[in-house]
MDAnalysis code that builds the backbone (N, CA, C; Angstrom):
import MDAnalysis as mda
import numpy as np

u = mda.Universe.empty(759, n_residues=253, atom_resindex=np.repeat(np.arange(253), 3), trajectory=True)
u.add_TopologyAttr("name", ["N", "CA", "C"] * 253)
u.add_TopologyAttr("resid", np.arange(1, 254))
u.add_TopologyAttr("resname", ["MET", "GLU", "PRO", "VAL", "ASN", "SER", "ARG", "ARG", "ILE", "LEU", "ASP", "GLU", "GLY", "THR", "SER", "ALA", "ARG", "ASP", "TRP", "GLU", "ALA", "TRP", "SER", "GLY", "LEU", "ASP", "VAL", "LEU", "PRO", "SER", "LEU", "GLU", "PRO", "ALA", "LEU", "LEU", "VAL", "PRO", "GLU", "GLY", "ARG", "ARG", "ALA", "VAL", "ILE", "VAL", "ALA", "PRO", "HIS", "PRO", "ASP", "ASP", "GLU", "VAL", "LEU", "GLY", "THR", "GLY", "GLY", "LEU", "LEU", "ALA", "ARG", "LEU", "GLY", "ARG", "LEU", "GLY", "ARG", "ASP", "VAL", "LEU", "VAL", "LEU", "ALA", "VAL", "THR", "ASP", "GLY", "THR", "ALA", "SER", "HIS", "PRO", "GLY", "SER", "THR", "SER", "TRP", "PRO", "VAL", "GLU", "ARG", "LEU", "ALA", "ARG", "THR", "ARG", "PRO", "ARG", "GLU", "THR", "GLN", "GLU", "ALA", "LEU", "HIS", "ARG", "LEU", "GLY", "LEU", "GLY", "GLY", "ALA", "ARG", "VAL", "GLU", "ARG", "VAL", "GLY", "ILE", "PRO", "ASP", "GLY", "ALA", "VAL", "THR", "GLU", "ASN", "GLU", "GLU", "ARG", "LEU", "VAL", "GLU", "TRP", "LEU", "GLY", "ALA", "ARG", "LEU", "ARG", "PRO", "ASP", "ASP", "VAL", "VAL", "LEU", "ALA", "THR", "TRP", "ARG", "LEU", "ASP", "GLY", "HIS", "PRO", "ASP", "HIS", "GLU", "ALA", "VAL", "GLY", "ARG", "ALA", "ALA", "SER", "ARG", "ALA", "CYS", "ALA", "ALA", "LEU", "ASP", "GLY", "ARG", "CYS", "VAL", "GLU", "PHE", "PRO", "ILE", "TRP", "MET", "TRP", "HIS", "TRP", "ALA", "ARG", "PRO", "GLY", "ASP", "THR", "ARG", "VAL", "PRO", "TRP", "SER", "ARG", "ALA", "ARG", "ARG", "ILE", "GLU", "LEU", "ASP", "GLU", "ALA", "THR", "LEU", "ALA", "LEU", "LYS", "ARG", "ARG", "ALA", "MET", "GLU", "ALA", "TYR", "VAL", "SER", "GLN", "LEU", "GLU", "PRO", "ASP", "SER", "THR", "THR", "GLY", "ASN", "PRO", "PRO", "ILE", "VAL", "PRO", "PRO", "TYR", "ALA", "LEU", "GLU", "ARG", "LEU", "MET", "ARG", "PRO", "PHE", "GLU", "VAL", "VAL", "PHE", "THR"])
u.atoms.positions = np.array([
    [96.934, 121.702, 71.847],
    [97.384, 121.092, 73.087],
    [98.427, 121.998, 73.742],
    [98.337, 122.097, 75.056],
    [99.294, 122.914, 75.799],
    [100.699, 122.344, 75.676],
    [101.725, 123.172, 75.452],
    [103.084, 122.656, 75.331],
    [103.538, 121.957, 76.605],
    [104.253, 120.824, 76.434],
    [104.683, 120.050, 77.592],
    [105.612, 120.862, 78.476],
    [106.351, 121.827, 77.909],
    [107.280, 122.577, 78.742],
    [106.579, 123.544, 79.688],
    [105.256, 123.681, 79.572],
    [104.510, 124.466, 80.547],
    [104.159, 123.627, 81.768],
    [104.459, 122.330, 81.703],
    [104.202, 121.420, 82.816],
    [105.542, 120.793, 83.225],
    [106.455, 121.626, 83.642],
    [107.827, 121.194, 83.839],
    [108.013, 120.526, 85.202],
    [108.825, 119.476, 85.204],
    [109.113, 118.725, 86.423],
    [110.476, 119.189, 86.932],
    [110.453, 120.196, 87.810],
    [111.682, 120.797, 88.304],
    [111.681, 120.844, 89.826],
    [112.868, 120.769, 90.409],
    [113.051, 120.903, 91.855],
    [112.114, 119.945, 92.604],
    [111.592, 120.368, 93.741],
    [110.740, 119.467, 94.526],
    [109.258, 119.632, 94.213],
    [108.903, 120.635, 93.436],
    [107.516, 120.810, 93.035],
    [106.603, 121.202, 94.186],
    [105.310, 121.073, 93.952],
    [104.305, 121.406, 94.953],
    [104.334, 120.372, 96.069],
    [104.385, 120.819, 97.294],
    [104.554, 119.897, 98.418],
    [103.265, 119.159, 98.740],
    [103.420, 118.015, 99.378],
    [102.260, 117.258, 99.849],
    [101.444, 118.096, 100.826],
    [102.129, 118.914, 101.620],
    [101.424, 119.759, 102.590],
    [100.528, 120.771, 101.882],
    [101.012, 121.349, 100.774],
    [100.188, 122.300, 100.027],
    [98.942, 121.624, 99.455],
    [99.122, 120.421, 98.931],
    [97.957, 119.700, 98.404],
    [96.987, 119.345, 99.529],
    [97.519, 118.925, 100.662],
    [96.659, 118.529, 101.779],
    [95.837, 119.709, 102.294],
    [96.404, 120.914, 102.203],
    [95.707, 122.094, 102.709],
    [94.600, 122.575, 101.772],
    [94.556, 122.052, 100.546],
    [93.568, 122.509, 99.575],
    [92.257, 121.759, 99.751],
    [91.190, 122.482, 99.992],
    [89.887, 121.853, 100.231],
    [89.301, 121.226, 98.977],
    [89.841, 121.598, 97.808],
    [89.304, 121.050, 96.567],
    [89.406, 119.542, 96.475],
    [90.431, 118.969, 97.079],
    [90.562, 117.511, 97.048],
    [89.519, 116.838, 97.930],
    [89.101, 117.534, 98.989],
    [88.132, 116.953, 99.922],
    [86.751, 116.806, 99.299],
    [86.442, 117.649, 98.332],
    [85.081, 117.654, 97.772],
    [84.983, 116.890, 96.454],
    [86.080, 116.266, 96.027],
    [85.994, 115.459, 94.814],
    [85.041, 114.291, 95.054],
    [84.199, 113.965, 94.083],
    [83.293, 112.819, 94.265],
    [84.078, 111.519, 94.418],
    [83.605, 110.662, 95.309],
    [84.227, 109.353, 95.486],
    [83.701, 108.376, 94.441],
    [84.571, 107.454, 94.059],
    [84.210, 106.429, 93.079],
    [84.581, 105.073, 93.644],
    [83.618, 104.209, 93.762],
    [83.872, 102.877, 94.303],
    [84.522, 101.985, 93.236],
    [85.572, 101.247, 93.604],
    [86.200, 100.330, 92.634],
    [85.214, 99.354, 92.016],
    [84.218, 98.908, 92.788],
    [83.242, 97.958, 92.248],
    [82.411, 98.566, 91.130],
    [82.246, 99.886, 91.141],
    [81.522, 100.568, 90.062],
    [82.456, 100.927, 88.913],
    [83.699, 101.268, 89.251],
    [84.671, 101.587, 88.205],
    [84.939, 100.369, 87.333],
    [85.122, 99.218, 87.983],
    [85.361, 97.958, 87.269],
    [84.264, 96.987, 87.681],
    [83.145, 96.968, 86.983],
    [82.032, 96.106, 87.376],
    [82.408, 94.620, 87.329],
    [81.632, 93.834, 88.014],
    [81.859, 92.385, 88.041],
    [81.861, 91.828, 86.621],
    [82.831, 90.957, 86.348],
    [82.956, 90.356, 85.036],
    [83.812, 91.143, 84.063],
    [84.213, 92.352, 84.460],
    [85.071, 93.175, 83.610],
    [86.526, 93.050, 84.058],
    [87.443, 93.321, 83.158],
    [88.875, 93.237, 83.445],
    [89.469, 94.635, 83.582],
    [90.306, 94.810, 84.603],
    [91.053, 96.059, 84.756],
    [92.410, 95.883, 84.092],
    [92.728, 96.794, 83.169],
    [94.010, 96.748, 82.462],
    [94.776, 98.026, 82.796],
    [95.912, 97.876, 83.455],
    [96.733, 99.013, 83.847],
    [97.862, 99.153, 82.833],
    [97.959, 100.312, 82.195],
    [99.015, 100.563, 81.212],
    [100.045, 101.472, 81.887],
    [101.194, 100.895, 82.245],
    [102.210, 101.596, 83.026],
    [103.396, 101.970, 82.146],
    [103.731, 103.241, 82.042],
    [104.900, 103.627, 81.239],
    [106.195, 103.000, 81.743],
    [106.363, 102.961, 83.073],
    [107.565, 102.409, 83.689],
    [107.158, 101.530, 84.858],
    [107.962, 100.518, 85.181],
    [107.687, 99.736, 86.378],
    [107.710, 100.646, 87.605],
    [106.672, 100.639, 88.357],
    [106.347, 101.376, 89.588],
    [105.218, 102.366, 89.372],
    [104.957, 102.778, 88.103],
    [103.853, 103.706, 87.862],
    [102.510, 103.089, 88.232],
    [102.390, 101.765, 88.053],
    [101.122, 101.119, 88.396],
    [100.860, 101.201, 89.898],
    [101.920, 101.149, 90.708],
    [101.748, 101.250, 92.159],
    [101.576, 102.702, 92.588],
    [102.413, 103.592, 92.065],
    [102.330, 104.999, 92.445],
    [100.952, 105.579, 92.143],
    [100.406, 105.246, 90.988],
    [99.139, 105.845, 90.584],
    [97.907, 105.093, 91.030],
    [97.986, 103.754, 91.069],
    [96.770, 102.964, 91.318],
    [96.994, 101.793, 92.263],
    [98.060, 101.837, 93.070],
    [98.339, 100.696, 93.945],
    [97.208, 100.368, 94.899],
    [96.613, 101.398, 95.493],
    [95.495, 101.163, 96.404],
    [94.278, 100.628, 95.676],
    [93.987, 101.197, 94.521],
    [92.880, 100.694, 93.699],
    [93.105, 99.238, 93.332],
    [94.330, 98.882, 92.953],
    [94.617, 97.496, 92.592],
    [94.377, 96.560, 93.770],
    [94.796, 96.973, 94.960],
    [94.565, 96.137, 96.137],
    [93.071, 95.930, 96.370],
    [92.293, 96.984, 96.207],
    [90.845, 96.872, 96.403],
    [90.204, 96.005, 95.319],
    [90.680, 96.134, 94.080],
    [90.153, 95.282, 93.012],
    [90.494, 93.821, 93.257],
    [91.683, 93.569, 93.791],
    [92.062, 92.201, 94.118],
    [91.122, 91.594, 95.143],
    [90.744, 92.374, 96.152],
    [89.825, 91.865, 97.171],
    [88.439, 91.605, 96.593],
    [88.107, 92.343, 95.533],
    [86.809, 92.121, 94.866],
    [86.838, 90.929, 93.917],
    [88.032, 90.382, 93.691],
    [88.153, 89.250, 92.783],
    [88.175, 89.619, 91.322],
    [88.475, 90.891, 91.026],
    [88.508, 91.317, 89.634],
    [89.779, 90.805, 88.944],
    [89.655, 90.538, 87.664],
    [90.794, 90.141, 86.839],
    [91.628, 91.385, 86.540],
    [92.930, 91.304, 86.791],
    [93.819, 92.446, 86.599],
    [94.950, 92.056, 85.653],
    [95.189, 92.906, 84.669],
    [96.296, 92.739, 83.740],
    [97.125, 94.015, 83.759],
    [98.434, 93.872, 83.950],
    [99.339, 95.014, 83.927],
    [100.154, 94.961, 82.642],
    [100.121, 96.046, 81.888],
    [100.903, 96.147, 80.661],
    [102.060, 97.105, 80.925],
    [103.273, 96.572, 80.922],
    [104.480, 97.358, 81.178],
    [105.019, 97.845, 79.843],
    [104.869, 99.128, 79.583],
    [105.239, 99.672, 78.276],
    [106.749, 99.656, 78.090],
    [107.498, 100.078, 79.113],
    [108.961, 99.987, 79.083],
    [109.426, 99.230, 80.318],
    [110.691, 98.840, 80.313],
    [111.271, 98.188, 81.489],
    [112.033, 99.170, 82.370],
    [111.926, 100.462, 82.069],
    [112.521, 101.468, 82.934],
    [114.034, 101.446, 82.993],
    [114.671, 101.053, 81.914],
    [116.121, 100.870, 81.945],
    [116.918, 102.163, 81.791],
    [116.222, 103.290, 81.625],
    [116.931, 104.572, 81.502],
    [116.941, 105.341, 82.817],
    [116.582, 104.673, 83.906],
    [116.430, 105.393, 85.173],
    [117.750, 105.814, 85.804],
    [118.868, 105.118, 85.469],
    [120.146, 105.399, 86.131],
    [121.256, 105.651, 85.110],
    [121.176, 106.728, 84.351],
    [122.223, 106.967, 83.335],
    [123.601, 107.124, 83.976],
    [124.590, 106.428, 83.392],
    [125.961, 106.535, 83.860],
    [126.285, 105.745, 85.111],
    [125.327, 104.991, 85.624],
    [125.561, 104.253, 86.863],
    [126.260, 102.928, 86.595],
    [127.263, 102.627, 87.408],
    [127.884, 101.302, 87.340],
    [127.214, 100.346, 88.312],
    [126.489, 100.895, 89.282],
    [125.733, 100.054, 90.214],
    [124.444, 99.539, 89.575],
    [123.829, 100.386, 88.751],
    [122.577, 100.018, 88.091],
    [122.714, 100.190, 86.585],
    [123.541, 99.366, 85.938],
    [123.635, 99.437, 84.471],
    [122.346, 98.942, 83.830],
    [122.202, 99.217, 82.553],
    [120.980, 98.855, 81.829],
    [120.662, 97.375, 81.961],
    [121.681, 96.528, 81.871],
    [121.447, 95.079, 81.923],
    [120.858, 94.661, 83.266],
    [121.349, 95.249, 84.349],
    [120.824, 94.908, 85.673],
    [119.400, 95.420, 85.843],
    [119.142, 96.632, 85.372],
    [117.787, 97.178, 85.454],
    [116.796, 96.329, 84.660],
    [117.215, 95.850, 83.502],
    [116.337, 95.027, 82.664],
    [115.952, 93.732, 83.371],
    [116.850, 93.214, 84.210],
    [116.536, 92.010, 84.979],
    [115.726, 92.326, 86.230],
    [116.088, 93.426, 86.879],
    [115.555, 93.714, 88.206],
    [114.165, 94.311, 88.196],
    [113.925, 95.265, 87.333],
    [112.666, 96.001, 87.429],
    [111.440, 95.135, 87.133],
    [111.481, 94.192, 86.186],
    [110.336, 93.288, 86.047],
    [110.105, 92.434, 87.301],
    [111.189, 92.018, 87.962],
    [111.030, 91.246, 89.202],
    [110.418, 92.117, 90.299],
    [110.797, 93.390, 90.322],
    [110.210, 94.291, 91.314],
    [108.706, 94.427, 91.101],
    [108.287, 94.480, 89.848],
    [106.854, 94.555, 89.558],
    [106.115, 93.344, 90.099],
    [106.650, 92.166, 89.859],
    [105.999, 90.942, 90.344],
    [105.905, 90.939, 91.863],
    [106.972, 91.363, 92.530],
    [106.959, 91.401, 93.990],
    [105.962, 92.446, 94.492],
    [105.909, 93.595, 93.839],
    [104.962, 94.633, 94.248],
    [103.524, 94.138, 94.129],
    [103.193, 93.470, 93.029],
    [101.838, 92.944, 92.862],
    [101.530, 91.880, 93.900],
    [102.519, 91.054, 94.213],
    [102.333, 90.046, 95.257],
    [101.994, 90.718, 96.585],
    [102.683, 91.802, 96.909],
    [102.437, 92.507, 98.170],
    [101.069, 93.166, 98.197],
    [100.524, 93.473, 97.033],
    [99.175, 94.036, 96.952],
    [98.094, 92.966, 97.015],
    [98.505, 91.709, 97.094],
    [97.544, 90.616, 97.074],
    [97.148, 90.201, 95.683],
    [97.979, 90.556, 94.699],
    [97.685, 90.261, 93.294],
    [98.767, 89.382, 92.682],
    [99.220, 88.393, 93.441],
    [100.268, 87.515, 92.939],
    [99.883, 86.775, 91.675],
    [98.594, 86.633, 91.443],
    [98.137, 85.929, 90.246],
    [97.891, 86.829, 89.065],
    [98.095, 88.129, 89.229],
    [97.855, 89.053, 88.109],
    [98.890, 88.841, 87.018],
    [98.453, 88.958, 85.787],
    [99.369, 88.806, 84.653],
    [100.047, 90.128, 84.345],
    [101.299, 90.025, 83.926],
    [102.054, 91.184, 83.467],
    [102.553, 90.884, 82.059],
    [102.264, 91.776, 81.125],
    [102.798, 91.646, 79.767],
    [103.680, 92.854, 79.487],
    [104.806, 92.615, 78.838],
    [105.784, 93.669, 78.581],
    [105.762, 94.021, 77.096],
    [105.639, 95.317, 76.828],
    [105.568, 95.779, 75.449],
    [106.958, 95.805, 74.818],
    [107.965, 96.217, 75.602],
    [109.336, 96.227, 75.093],
    [109.746, 97.506, 74.382],
    [109.017, 98.589, 74.600],
    [109.417, 99.871, 74.029],
    [110.544, 100.451, 74.886],
    [111.563, 101.044, 74.267],
    [112.674, 101.593, 75.051],
    [112.213, 102.715, 75.987],
    [112.742, 102.709, 77.194],
    [112.470, 103.760, 78.166],
    [112.881, 105.111, 77.581],
    [111.981, 106.095, 77.666],
    [112.262, 107.417, 77.122],
    [111.901, 107.581, 75.667],
    [111.405, 106.530, 75.018],
    [111.124, 106.599, 73.584],
    [109.682, 106.200, 73.262],
    [108.771, 106.406, 74.195],
    [107.382, 106.016, 73.939],
    [106.746, 106.923, 72.894],
    [107.076, 108.207, 72.936],
    [106.500, 109.127, 71.951],
    [106.841, 108.686, 70.532],
    [108.100, 108.329, 70.312],
    [108.533, 107.890, 68.983],
    [107.886, 106.574, 68.570],
    [107.411, 105.806, 69.556],
    [106.800, 104.506, 69.280],
    [105.301, 104.490, 69.587],
    [104.685, 105.665, 69.556],
    [103.281, 105.750, 69.943],
    [102.375, 104.938, 69.015],
    [102.616, 104.994, 67.714],
    [101.780, 104.229, 66.786],
    [101.928, 102.730, 67.040],
    [103.151, 102.302, 67.297],
    [103.377, 100.891, 67.632],
    [102.598, 100.496, 68.871],
    [102.572, 101.387, 69.881],
    [101.854, 101.078, 71.113],
    [100.350, 101.013, 70.872],
    [99.819, 101.927, 70.059],
    [98.388, 101.891, 69.750],
    [98.022, 100.553, 69.105],
    [98.824, 100.102, 68.163],
    [98.558, 98.825, 67.496],
    [98.687, 97.663, 68.478],
    [99.700, 97.708, 69.326],
    [99.932, 96.638, 70.304],
    [98.746, 96.530, 71.257],
    [98.278, 97.681, 71.742],
    [97.130, 97.679, 72.644],
    [95.876, 97.203, 71.921],
    [95.698, 97.650, 70.693],
    [94.512, 97.261, 69.939],
    [94.397, 95.766, 69.735],
    [95.550, 95.080, 69.688],
    [95.545, 93.631, 69.495],
    [95.285, 92.865, 70.789],
    [95.347, 93.547, 71.935],
    [95.236, 92.851, 73.224],
    [94.044, 93.271, 74.067],
    [93.538, 94.472, 73.848],
    [92.419, 94.949, 74.648],
    [91.102, 94.372, 74.146],
    [90.163, 94.249, 75.076],
    [88.804, 93.828, 74.746],
    [87.869, 95.005, 74.925],
    [86.780, 95.058, 74.180],
    [85.871, 96.207, 74.283],
    [85.324, 96.439, 75.689],
    [85.202, 95.366, 76.492],
    [84.636, 95.539, 77.833],
    [85.702, 95.755, 78.906],
    [86.974, 95.894, 78.526],
    [88.016, 96.199, 79.499],
    [87.828, 97.611, 80.062],
    [88.242, 97.782, 81.317],
    [88.378, 99.121, 81.888],
    [89.874, 99.398, 81.923],
    [90.312, 100.288, 81.058],
    [91.733, 100.562, 80.881],
    [92.118, 101.776, 81.722],
    [93.173, 101.635, 82.508],
    [93.697, 102.736, 83.310],
    [95.104, 103.046, 82.840],
    [95.326, 104.285, 82.433],
    [96.615, 104.702, 81.887],
    [96.993, 106.057, 82.461],
    [98.270, 106.377, 82.406],
    [98.714, 107.680, 82.877],
    [98.073, 108.794, 82.055],
    [97.847, 109.915, 82.715],
    [97.143, 111.048, 82.098],
    [97.926, 111.598, 80.917],
    [97.231, 111.899, 79.853],
    [97.877, 112.339, 78.610],
    [98.508, 113.725, 78.705],
    [98.307, 114.443, 79.837],
    [98.965, 115.738, 80.057],
    [99.745, 115.719, 81.369],
    [100.306, 114.582, 81.715],
    [100.934, 114.395, 83.026],
    [102.251, 115.142, 83.189],
    [102.891, 115.533, 82.087],
    [104.134, 116.281, 82.187],
    [105.376, 115.492, 81.837],
    [105.324, 114.172, 81.929],
    [106.443, 113.316, 81.514],
    [106.122, 112.793, 80.118],
    [107.039, 112.923, 79.161],
    [106.725, 112.519, 77.781],
    [106.248, 111.077, 77.655],
    [106.883, 110.135, 78.356],
    [106.442, 108.738, 78.279],
    [105.027, 108.587, 78.819],
    [104.733, 109.258, 79.934],
    [103.398, 109.170, 80.530],
    [102.349, 109.728, 79.573],
    [102.663, 110.854, 78.948],
    [101.691, 111.473, 78.061],
    [101.442, 110.631, 76.810],
    [102.516, 110.041, 76.276],
    [102.360, 109.187, 75.093],
    [101.535, 107.946, 75.422],
    [101.735, 107.377, 76.601],
    [100.934, 106.223, 77.022],
    [99.468, 106.617, 77.147],
    [99.198, 107.782, 77.741],
    [97.815, 108.229, 77.867],
    [97.146, 108.418, 76.512],
    [97.874, 109.032, 75.580],
    [97.297, 109.225, 74.238],
    [97.048, 107.900, 73.544],
    [98.037, 107.009, 73.625],
    [97.914, 105.718, 72.935],
    [96.764, 104.896, 73.510],
    [96.661, 104.862, 74.823],
    [95.583, 104.091, 75.448],
    [94.223, 104.667, 75.082],
    [94.120, 105.994, 75.075],
    [92.855, 106.627, 74.716],
    [92.459, 106.297, 73.283],
    [93.429, 106.341, 72.391],
    [93.144, 106.048, 70.985],
    [92.746, 104.577, 70.798],
    [93.457, 103.679, 71.475],
    [93.148, 102.257, 71.337],
    [91.760, 101.943, 71.884],
    [91.404, 102.577, 72.999],
    [90.077, 102.358, 73.572],
    [88.985, 102.941, 72.676],
    [89.249, 104.113, 72.108],
    [88.253, 104.732, 71.234],
    [87.960, 103.849, 70.023],
    [88.992, 103.204, 69.497],
    [88.810, 102.335, 68.336],
    [87.950, 101.122, 68.671],
    [87.975, 100.711, 69.940],
    [87.183, 99.559, 70.378],
    [85.872, 99.969, 71.026],
    [85.630, 101.287, 71.098],
    [84.489, 101.824, 71.831],
    [84.550, 101.370, 73.290],
    [85.789, 101.349, 73.847],
    [85.999, 100.936, 75.225],
    [86.182, 102.127, 76.139],
    [86.473, 101.821, 77.405],
    [86.588, 102.868, 78.423],
    [88.038, 103.047, 78.838],
    [88.508, 104.295, 78.820],
    [89.854, 104.617, 79.273],
    [89.755, 105.618, 80.414],
    [90.331, 105.266, 81.540],
    [90.390, 106.129, 82.719],
    [91.863, 106.490, 82.924],
    [92.139, 107.778, 83.178],
    [93.526, 108.215, 83.308],
    [93.857, 108.546, 84.764],
    [95.126, 108.375, 85.116],
    [95.546, 108.733, 86.472],
    [96.807, 109.592, 86.410],
    [96.862, 110.634, 87.232],
    [98.027, 111.526, 87.242],
    [99.100, 111.026, 88.208],
    [100.338, 111.284, 87.858],
    [101.472, 111.027, 88.755],
    [102.316, 112.291, 88.892],
    [102.890, 112.754, 87.787],
    [103.741, 113.945, 87.845],
    [102.933, 115.233, 87.894],
    [101.651, 115.172, 87.615],
    [100.808, 116.352, 87.766],
    [100.910, 116.929, 89.162],
    [100.994, 116.041, 90.162],
    [101.062, 116.501, 91.546],
    [102.339, 117.294, 91.812],
    [103.320, 117.158, 90.944],
    [104.587, 117.871, 91.091],
    [104.492, 119.292, 90.519],
    [104.034, 119.414, 89.255],
    [104.091, 120.718, 88.586],
    [102.842, 121.566, 88.769],
    [101.706, 120.941, 89.034],
    [100.463, 121.700, 89.190],
    [100.381, 122.316, 90.586],
    [99.483, 123.266, 90.727],
    [99.190, 123.890, 92.011],
    [97.733, 123.622, 92.366],
    [97.380, 123.651, 93.651],
    [95.976, 123.474, 94.020],
    [95.055, 124.405, 93.226],
    [94.042, 123.823, 92.629],
    [93.099, 124.590, 91.828],
    [93.587, 124.933, 90.439],
    [94.706, 124.391, 90.023],
    [95.319, 124.676, 88.724],
    [94.304, 124.441, 87.603],
    [94.102, 125.465, 86.776],
    [93.092, 125.362, 85.718],
    [93.522, 124.451, 84.572],
    [94.780, 124.008, 84.565],
    [95.243, 123.078, 83.535],
    [94.804, 121.643, 83.828],
    [94.276, 121.428, 85.005],
    [93.883, 120.087, 85.445],
    [92.366, 119.936, 85.298],
    [91.881, 118.829, 84.735],
    [90.436, 118.637, 84.539],
    [89.738, 118.168, 85.821],
    [89.655, 119.064, 86.790],
    [89.089, 118.683, 88.086],
    [87.649, 118.200, 87.968],
    [86.921, 118.665, 86.963],
    [85.523, 118.229, 86.814],
    [85.423, 116.741, 86.504],
    [86.498, 116.157, 85.974],
    [86.512, 114.722, 85.675],
    [87.207, 113.918, 86.770],
    [87.694, 114.585, 87.802],
    [88.474, 113.909, 88.846],
    [87.562, 113.197, 89.836],
    [87.959, 112.000, 90.199],
    [87.229, 111.199, 91.188],
    [88.221, 110.621, 92.200],
    [87.774, 110.469, 93.432],
    [88.610, 109.915, 94.501],
    [88.348, 108.421, 94.673],
    [89.422, 107.646, 94.791],
    [89.333, 106.247, 95.203],
    [89.810, 106.218, 96.653],
    [88.927, 105.929, 97.574],
    [89.276, 105.980, 98.995],
    [90.102, 104.759, 99.394],
    [91.112, 104.986, 100.227],
    [91.977, 103.922, 100.715],
    [91.945, 103.923, 102.241],
    [91.532, 102.814, 102.825],
    [91.598, 102.756, 104.275],
    [93.046, 102.532, 104.715],
    [93.266, 102.556, 106.015],
    [94.634, 102.488, 106.543],
    [95.357, 101.222, 106.101],
    [94.644, 100.092, 106.117],
    [95.276, 98.819, 105.735],
    [95.643, 98.810, 104.255],
    [94.781, 99.371, 103.421],
    [95.062, 99.404, 101.982],
    [96.231, 100.330, 101.682],
    [96.281, 101.473, 102.348],
    [97.408, 102.380, 102.157],
    [98.714, 101.723, 102.598],
    [98.650, 100.938, 103.671],
    [99.850, 100.218, 104.117],
    [100.310, 99.214, 103.069],
    [99.372, 98.555, 102.409],
    [99.728, 97.628, 101.332],
    [100.394, 98.367, 100.180],
    [99.872, 99.540, 99.851],
    [100.465, 100.330, 98.773],
    [101.896, 100.733, 99.125],
    [102.115, 101.126, 100.362],
    [103.468, 101.494, 100.790],
    [104.411, 100.294, 100.671],
    [103.959, 99.139, 101.121],
    [104.797, 97.937, 101.055],
    [105.081, 97.556, 99.607],
    [104.082, 97.718, 98.763],
    [104.288, 97.401, 97.336],
    [105.339, 98.312, 96.742],
    [105.279, 99.591, 97.062],
    [106.267, 100.517, 96.512],
    [107.656, 100.208, 97.037],
    [107.763, 99.711, 98.242],
    [109.069, 99.354, 98.809],
    [109.733, 98.223, 98.039],
    [108.974, 97.503, 97.235],
    [109.557, 96.441, 96.411],
    [110.458, 97.031, 95.321],
    [110.257, 98.309, 94.985],
    [111.056, 98.950, 93.935],
    [112.333, 99.544, 94.533],
    [113.176, 98.651, 95.028],
    [114.422, 99.073, 95.669],
    [115.269, 99.911, 94.717],
    [115.282, 99.547, 93.443],
    [116.114, 100.263, 92.470],
    [115.753, 101.742, 92.391],
    [114.510, 102.079, 92.691],
    [114.036, 103.455, 92.560],
    [114.091, 104.249, 93.862],
    [114.327, 103.571, 94.971],
    [114.194, 104.214, 96.278],
    [115.510, 104.424, 97.005],
    [116.602, 103.907, 96.455],
    [117.891, 104.052, 97.113],
    [118.785, 105.004, 96.330],
    [119.581, 105.820, 97.030],
    [120.535, 106.680, 96.315],
    [121.582, 105.836, 95.606],
    [122.170, 106.400, 94.572],
    [123.169, 105.686, 93.768],
    [124.567, 106.146, 94.193],
    [125.289, 105.271, 94.857],
    [126.612, 105.640, 95.368],
    [127.628, 105.843, 94.252],
    [127.375, 105.246, 93.082],
    [128.364, 105.363, 91.998],
    [128.250, 106.675, 91.226],
    [127.083, 107.311, 91.289],
    [126.911, 108.598, 90.607],
    [126.698, 109.747, 91.585],
    [126.390, 109.391, 92.824],
    [126.075, 110.426, 93.806],
    [124.666, 110.973, 93.667],
    [123.854, 110.359, 92.813],
    [122.495, 110.844, 92.595],
    [121.556, 110.369, 93.696],
    [120.540, 111.164, 94.023],
    [119.535, 110.748, 95.018],
    [118.622, 109.679, 94.430],
    [117.717, 109.145, 95.226],
    [116.773, 108.154, 94.694],
    [115.984, 108.686, 93.504],
    [115.658, 107.806, 92.577],
    [114.865, 108.194, 91.408],
    [113.500, 108.708, 91.856],
    [112.908, 108.025, 92.832],
    [111.646, 108.480, 93.434],
    [111.981, 108.960, 94.842],
    [112.185, 110.252, 95.030],
    [112.598, 110.772, 96.333],
    [111.444, 110.799, 97.333],
    [111.751, 110.936, 98.615],
    [110.695, 110.930, 99.638],
    [109.607, 111.959, 99.413],
    [109.942, 113.161, 98.946],
    [108.910, 114.190, 98.766],
    [107.935, 113.815, 97.650],
    [108.406, 113.064, 96.645],
    [107.503, 112.612, 95.584],
    [106.599, 111.492, 96.099],
    [107.169, 110.601, 96.902],
    [106.362, 109.530, 97.489],
    [105.263, 110.086, 98.383],
    [105.613, 111.106, 99.152],
    [104.652, 111.665, 100.099],
    [103.396, 112.167, 99.402],
    [103.566, 112.737, 98.226],
    [102.402, 113.246, 97.481],
    [101.465, 112.128, 97.045],
    [101.995, 110.926, 96.862],
    [101.211, 109.834, 96.295],
    [100.798, 108.787, 97.321],
    [101.343, 108.858, 98.521],
    [100.970, 107.919, 99.574],
    [99.968, 108.580, 100.520],
    [98.766, 108.792, 99.998],
    [97.688, 109.451, 100.733],
    [96.518, 108.487, 100.856],
    [95.560, 108.774, 101.723],
    [94.434, 107.847, 101.909],
    [93.402, 107.904, 100.788],
    [93.843, 108.307, 99.615],
    [92.977, 108.270, 98.428],
    [93.856, 108.370, 97.198],
    [93.330, 107.925, 96.073],
    [93.955, 108.101, 94.769],
    [92.967, 108.869, 93.887],
    [93.502, 109.521, 92.862],
    [92.661, 110.326, 91.978],
    [92.758, 109.789, 90.552],
    [91.610, 109.646, 89.931],
    [91.551, 109.253, 88.526],
    [90.687, 110.262, 87.778],
    [90.922, 110.356, 86.478],
    [90.103, 111.206, 85.605],
    [89.220, 110.297, 84.753],
    [87.921, 110.416, 84.959],
    [86.984, 109.525, 84.254],
    [86.531, 110.157, 82.947],
])
């Protein structure tokens, strides 16, 4: 496996403009949500942190909701390590706030009835708890679920551990695991050979669906505002949002 430090998340990364200029994204095959998650099947989103489900698959979730598909969100951590040293956002406040932000985001996507289950693994420690996560998923997943998890080479340790764990749990059930990138868009370059473009598929988002995704992400106030007590910028800065708020999402099948 390629070392994670070769996929480093530094500075502002590859710009949305650079990705938009690359014709390779235009020729990716499209995948209809109705085919990805057939009727009668459940979509299970495995999110390392609250907001990853919206950043990576918010538009897909909105489309699945309109199709009447059953959606379950599994929150691996509560994202309580997002503001180290902050007196405005201490761990206790984040533990209360971020789960509420998830519920509001799903409501804005038209998925107010979707279930959310919390694994309770500490933020930043998914790798150390990977075996626990595999067992936890194995006890809750069904063989006919369509599981969507962050890509196992995404560049963030928690994201990669979630991708590995979900893949292993699905393999044990002979189920289907589909991965989605988030931080890949930061460290990779157009045409980057480290990315499995042959497995990449586009989920198309019309203007109304993209607007729903934007509104859902706005529910994560804790991640979008600068921290006056530390002087730090938003956890999810505008340039990172721009890369992910496009009229399509990408998954690896």
